[in-house]
C-alpha positions, 0 to 999 in steps of 0.5 A: 514731790506732789508738784513734780507728780502733777507736772508729769501727769500734765505732760502725759496728758498733753502728749496723749492729746497731741498724739491723738491730734497728730493721728487725725483723731480727736478724743472726746470725754465720755458724755454724762448721759446714762448710756444704758438708758441711751441704748434702750432709747436708741433701740426704741427710737433710732434702730428702725433706720440706724444700726451699729456696725451696718447699713440700714435706711440711715448710715451706720452709727458705729464710730459716729462721735468725731466723724465728719457729717455726711462722710460715712462710706456707701451712704447717699447723704443729702446735699444739705448734710454733705455741705453742713460742715459739721463734725459729730461731737457730743454737743452737735449730736445732742443739738441734732437730736433735739431738732435735726431740721433746725440744725441741718435744713434740708436733711432727710432725717427728721428727729426731735427727741424732746427729753434732754436726759434721753438725748444725753443718754443716746449720745452717751451710748453712741460715744461708746460705739467704736467704728468697726 
């Protein structure tokens, strides 16, 4: 009985993943960082240029996890960001927050969040922000 329950669970998970892939969306697990602390760090360090659900000096970050870099509508990205070929996975966001210029030379954004825990928190917070 347990084996059949596991099999049904595995089939359901595979169907969900396949369905998301077919719809063009990739589901990412919620990053392990502290999203509440990440929100505070976002408000302190990122909100001067970025918003969740609107434009500012930087692009809207609602729904950024899973989005291809340089593709948010109505934002004038640098050629470097447009050509980066990145998708904003949690791992790529964390790496970008560690040293944006090293990851995308020529980007207009210059950020270096030294604390790994703070980067993880910001990424966890951003992962919860859905596109509007």
